[in-house]
C-alpha positions in Angstrom: 22.8 8.7 2.4 25.9 8.8 4.6 29.0 10.7 3.5 30.9 7.4 3.5 28.4 5.8 1.1 28.5 8.9 -1.1 32.3 8.8 -1.4 32.3 5.1 -2.3 29.7 5.6 -5.0 31.5 8.6 -6.4 34.8 6.7 -6.7 33.1 3.5 -8.0 31.2 5.2 -10.8 34.0 7.5 -11.8 35.8 4.3 -12.8 33.1 3.5 -15.3 31.6 0.6 -13.4 28.0 0.9 -14.5 27.2 -2.8 -15.1 25.0 -4.5 -12.5 23.2 -7.7 -11.9 20.1 -5.8 -10.7 18.9 -2.3 -10.9 16.0 -1.1 -8.6 14.2 2.1 -9.8 12.7 3.9 -6.8 13.5 3.8 -3.1 10.0 3.7 -1.8 8.5 0.8 0.2 8.7 -1.7 -2.6 12.3 -0.8 -3.7 13.7 -0.8 -0.2 11.9 -3.9 0.8 13.3 -5.7 -2.2 16.9 -4.5 -1.7 16.9 -5.3 2.0 15.6 -8.8 1.3 18.4 -9.2 -1.2 21.0 -8.0 1.3 19.8 -10.5 3.9 20.0 -13.4 1.5 23.5 -14.8 0.9 22.5 -15.8 -2.7 22.9 -12.1 -3.6 26.2 -11.5 -1.7 28.2 -11.5 -5.0 25.5 -9.8 -7.0 26.0 -6.1 -7.9 22.9 -4.0 -7.2 22.2 -0.4 -7.9 19.3 1.7 -6.5 18.2 4.7 -8.7 16.2 7.2 -6.7 15.7 10.9 -7.6 15.1 12.1 -4.0 17.2 11.9 -0.8 14.6 10.0 1.2 15.5 11.7 4.4 12.1 13.2 5.4 8.9 11.6 6.8 6.8 11.7 3.7 4.2 9.1 4.7 2.9 6.8 7.4 2.3 3.1 6.8 -0.1 1.0 8.9 -0.5 -2.7 8.7 -1.5 -5.7 10.8 0.6 -8.9 11.5 0.7 -11.6 14.2 2.5 -10.3 17.3 6.2 -9.9 16.8 7.4 -8.6 13.4 10.7 -7.6 11.7 9.8 -3.8 12.0 9.0 -3.8 15.7 12.2 -2.0 16.7 11.3 1.0 14.5 7.5 1.2 14.9 5.9 4.4 15.9 3.1 2.6 17.8 1.1 -0.7 17.9 -2.3 -1.7 19.2 -4.0 -4.9 20.4 -7.5 -3.5 20.6 -9.6 -1.7 17.9 -13.1 -0.5 17.1 -15.4 -0.3 14.1 -18.4 2.1 13.8 -21.2 2.6 11.4 -24.7 3.9 11.9 -26.0 0.5 12.9 -22.9 -1.3 14.1 -20.5 -0.6 17.0 -17.9 -3.3 17.4 -15.1 -3.5 19.9 -12.3 -5.9 18.8 -9.6 -7.8 20.6 -7.0 -8.5 17.9 -5.6 -11.4 20.0 -2.6 -12.8 18.2 -2.5 -9.9 15.8 -1.3 -6.3 16.3 -2.1 -3.3 14.3 1.1 -1.3 13.7 2.1 2.1 12.4 5.5 2.9 11.0 6.7 6.3 9.9 8.6 6.4 6.6 11.6 8.4 8.0 12.4 5.5 10.3 12.0 3.0 7.6 14.3 4.9 5.2 16.9 5.3 7.9 16.9 1.6 8.7 17.2 0.7 5.1 20.1 3.1 4.5 22.0 1.6 7.4 21.8 -1.9 5.8 22.7 -0.5 2.4 25.7 1.4 3.8 27.0 -1.9 5.2 26.5 -3.9 2.0 29.6 -3.5 -0.3 27.8 -4.8 -3.3 24.9 -2.3 -3.2 25.1 1.2 -4.5 22.6 4.1 -4.2 22.6 6.7 -7.0 20.6 9.9 -6.9 19.2 9.8 -10.4 15.9 10.4 -12.1 15.2 7.6 -14.7 14.1 8.8 -18.1 13.6 5.5 -19.8 14.6 1.8 -20.0 15.9 0.2 -23.2 15.6 -3.5 -23.1 17.9 -5.9 -25.0 16.4 -9.3 -24.8 19.7 -11.1 -24.8 21.8 -8.7 -22.7 19.4 -7.4 -20.1 18.4 -3.7 -20.0 19.9 -0.2 -20.1 18.5 2.4 -17.7 18.8 5.9 -19.1 19.1 8.8 -16.6 19.7 12.5 -17.0 23.5 12.3 -17.0 24.3 8.6 -16.7 23.4 5.1 -18.0 23.3 1.9 -16.1 23.2 -1.6 -17.5 21.6 -4.5 -15.6 20.7 -8.1 -16.2 17.3 -7.4 -14.7 15.6 -4.1 -13.7 12.9 -3.8 -11.0 10.8 -0.7 -11.9 8.4 1.1 -9.5 7.3 3.7 -12.0 3.7 3.5 -13.2 3.4 3.4 -17.0 1.5 6.3 -18.6 -1.2 4.2 -20.2 -2.6 3.3 -16.8 -3.9 6.9 -16.6 -5.6 6.8 -20.0 -8.8 5.1 -18.7 -9.9 4.0 -22.1 -10.2 0.3 -21.3 -12.4 -2.1 -19.4 -10.6 -1.9 -16.1 -11.9 -0.2 -13.0 -10.0 2.7 -11.5 -10.9 4.5 -8.3 -9.0 6.7 -5.8 -8.5 6.2 -2.1 -7.6 9.6 -1.0 -7.2 11.0 2.5 -6.0 13.9 4.7 -4.9 13.4 8.2 -4.0 15.6 11.2 -1.6 14.7 14.0 -3.1 16.5 16.9 -2.1 17.2 20.5 -4.7 17.8 23.3 -4.3 19.5 26.6 -6.4 16.9 28.4 -6.0 13.1 28.4 -8.7 12.0 25.9 -7.3 9.0 24.0 -6.7 5.4 24.9 -3.3 4.5 23.4 -4.1 0.8 23.5 -7.1 1.0 21.1 -7.4 2.4 17.6 -10.4 3.1 15.4 -10.0 1.1 12.2 -13.1 2.6 10.5 -15.8 5.0 11.5 -18.4 5.4 8.8 -20.8 7.7 10.8 -19.5 10.9 9.2 -20.3 10.8 5.5 -19.1 12.9 2.6 -22.3 13.7 0.7 -23.6 10.4 -0.9 -20.1 8.8 -1.1 -18.4 6.2 1.0 -16.1 7.9 3.6 -14.7 7.0 6.9 -12.5 8.3 9.8 -9.5 6.5 11.0 -8.0 7.2 14.5 -4.6 6.1 15.7 -3.9 7.2 19.3 -0.1 7.3 20.1 -0.6 8.5 23.7 -3.3 9.9 25.9 -2.8 13.3 24.4 -1.7 12.6 20.8 -3.3 10.9 17.8 -3.5 10.8 14.1 -7.0 11.4 12.7 -7.6 10.8 9.1 -10.5 11.4 6.7 -10.6 8.9 3.8 -12.8 8.6 0.7 -13.2 6.1 -2.2 -14.2 8.3 -5.2 -13.3 9.0 -8.8 -12.1 12.5 -8.1 -10.3 14.4 -5.3 -12.0 17.0 -3.1 -10.7 20.4 -1.9 -8.3 20.6 1.1 -10.9 22.7 3.0 -13.5 19.8 2.6 -11.2 17.3 4.2 -10.4 19.7 7.0 -14.1 20.6 7.6 -14.8 16.9 8.2 -11.8 16.4 10.4 -12.9 19.4 12.5 -16.5 18.1 12.7 -15.4 14.6 13.8 -13.0 15.9 16.5 -15.7 18.2 17.9 -18.9 16.1 17.5 -17.6 12.5 17.9 -14.4 12.8 20.0 -15.8 15.7 22.0 -12.5 17.5 21.9 -12.6 21.3 22.1 -9.0 22.3 22.7 -6.2 20.8 20.5 -3.4 21.8 18.2 -2.4 20.4 14.9 1.3 19.4 15.0 1.5 17.8 11.6 -0.5 17.1 8.5 -0.5 14.2 6.0 -2.2 13.8 2.6 -2.2 11.0 0.1 -3.8 9.3 -2.9 -3.7 5.5 -3.5 -5.0 4.1 -6.8 -7.3 1.2 -6.4 -7.7 -0.8 -9.6 -7.9 -4.2 -11.3 -5.6 -2.9 -14.1 -3.3 -5.8 -15.2 0.0 -4.3 -14.2 1.7 -7.7 -14.7 1.3 -7.2 -18.5 4.0 -4.5 -18.3 6.6 -7.0 -17.1 9.2 -8.0 -19.7 12.0 -10.5 -19.9 14.5 -8.1 -18.3 12.1 -5.7 -16.5 9.7 -6.5 -13.6 7.3 -3.8 -12.3 7.1 -3.5 -8.5 5.1 -1.6 -5.9 2.0 0.2 -7.1 3.3 -0.2 -10.7 3.4 -3.9 -10.2 -0.1 -4.3 -8.7 1.3 -4.7 -5.2 -1.4 -2.5 -3.6 -4.3 -4.6 -2.5 -7.0 -3.4 -5.0 -10.0 -3.4 -2.7 -8.4 -1.9 0.4 -5.3 0.1 -0.6 -3.0 -1.7 1.9 0.5 -2.2 0.5 3.3 -2.2 3.1 3.1 -5.9 4.1 2.5 -6.9 0.5 5.8 -5.2 -0.4 7.5 -7.4 2.2 5.7 -10.6 1.0 6.1 -10.0 -2.7 9.8 -9.1 -2.3 10.5 -12.5 -0.7 8.5 -14.2 -3.4 10.5 -12.5 -6.1 13.7 -13.7 -4.5 12.4 -17.2 -4.3 11.6 -17.1 -8.0 15.0 -15.7 -8.9 16.8 -18.4 -6.9 14.6 -21.1 -8.6 15.4 -19.6 -12.0 11.8 -18.6 -12.6 10.3 -15.4 -13.9 10.6 -13.0 -10.9 6.8 -12.2 -10.9 5.7 -15.9 -11.3 2.7 -16.8 -9.2 2.8 -13.6 -7.2 -1.0 -13.2 -6.8 -3.9 -15.4 -5.9 -6.3 -15.2 -8.9 -9.4 -15.8 -6.9 -8.7 -12.9 -4.5 -8.0 -10.6 -7.5 -11.5 -11.7 -8.8 -13.0 -10.8 -5.4 -11.2 -7.4 -5.6 -12.5 -6.7 -9.1 -16.1 -7.1 -8.0 -15.7 -4.9 -4.9 -14.0 -2.3 -7.0 -16.9 -2.3 -9.4 -19.3 -1.7 -6.5 -17.0 1.1 -5.3 -17.2 2.7 -8.7 -20.8 2.2 -9.6 -22.7 1.7 -6.3 -20.4 3.6 -3.9 -23.2 4.3 -1.5 -23.6 0.6 -0.7 -20.0 0.2 0.6 -20.8 1.3 4.2 -23.4 -1.4 4.6 -21.2 -4.1 3.1 -18.3 -3.3 5.5 -20.8 -3.2 8.3 -22.0 -6.7 7.5 -18.5 -8.0 7.3 -17.4 -6.6 10.6 -20.7 -7.6 12.3 -20.7 -11.2 11.2 -16.9 -12.1 11.3 -14.1 -11.9 13.8 -11.3 -9.4 13.1 -8.9 -12.4 12.8 -11.1 -13.9 10.0 -11.2 -10.5 8.3 -7.4 -10.0 8.4 -6.9 -13.4 7.0 -9.3 -12.7 4.1 -7.8 -9.3 3.4 -4.3 -10.8 3.4 -5.4 -13.3 0.6 -4.5 -16.1 2.9 -7.8 -17.8 3.6 -9.0 -21.2 2.5 -11.9 -21.4 0.2 -14.1 -22.5 3.1 -13.1 -19.4 5.2 -13.5 -17.2 2.2 -17.1 -18.4 1.7 -17.9 -17.6 5.3 -16.8 -14.0 4.7 -18.7 -13.8 1.4 -21.9 -15.2 2.9 -22.0 -12.3 5.3 -22.6 -9.9 2.4 -25.8 -9.0 0.7 -25.3 -11.0 -2.6 -27.2 -8.7 -4.9 -24.6 -5.9 -5.2 -22.0 -8.5 -6.1 -24.3 -10.2 -8.6 -24.9 -6.8 -10.2 -21.2 -6.2 -10.3 -20.6 -9.6 -11.9 -23.0 -8.7 -14.7 -21.6 -5.2 -15.2 -18.1 -6.4 -15.2 -18.4 -9.5 -17.4 -21.7 -9.2 -19.2 -22.2 -5.5 -19.8 -24.8 -6.0 -22.6 -27.0 -8.5 -20.8 -30.6 -7.6 -21.1 -31.4 -8.5 -17.5 -28.8 -6.0 -16.1 -31.4 -3.4 -15.1 -33.5 -6.0 -13.2 -30.5 -6.9 -11.0 -29.9 -3.3 -10.0 
């Protein structure tokens, strides 16, 4: 936050002005996407908005990757983009021309900096460094946000915190973790093609679990290499690093390199109904709102899409979260999550079938929840149907006597 913005906020709140139209809890991808979309829409010019965030958001704490068609609104702050990609498994090697799409990577420090500039120039938006303790909802008068040393009232609150009951796991919903560790490496020799990334390489497995390597070359001598798993539990740091070393040596054939940065993360993948946590004056956003694509873990572009949808709903005097998700895609996601949970070893072959039988453009459209029923069926037909039939029975008919025969 700039000194100028800090002084404005200090003066404003010292006058006891703690009533707002909207409060946004958390300045991550979801919260900042939402506030930037509000700033850029004149409907909100006279609305008072407060962002409540416990950290300064001035470091590079994550890297976001996403695909979109050619030019996009983040192109000026991208770290890199690619037109060509590759997919590998034991029996499939596919080189891909993304054509009208580009695969893009954005570092969070640039995103935070960009958002803060917009916020600093918006006289109706205030950033407060606060850790939220709880929200007290008054159905008729909005909600009160209780922080350590302050309280804020708002007609509507957008909350990015995940409720504790999500972690209890004593219900019928599937939960699995996408977890990863990545190295940003620099080599002495020119070994990378900065125009082509590796989207998935399944040739290096973690025991009997689904795992893959992801390679993003930024220049001929620099790249991010990430080892990713879909499992119930995390593994030790040394185990991630052992696989990264193995891949660099055996598959990339690189002997001399240095690690210039490390990244580690965990993304919950679930069909948990986060929307049930929404209230009249409180809407969950981000991971806490189900904005992460359940079957892939991608979220950055969803934060952009869903922020605009929330704004459309507000302007139409609808519930902010109305019609946010496509129900049939959430049903697809639930089945794939069940396979990830119960038949994890089959995932590599399922992804291999999808990439072998469909173009990357068709896959992107499907993963973006934007396909027609006809195009969805084309993707679905490329899979072996039996794992999905078994998942359907496990998920919706767990006591069916024929369950064991389908397995």
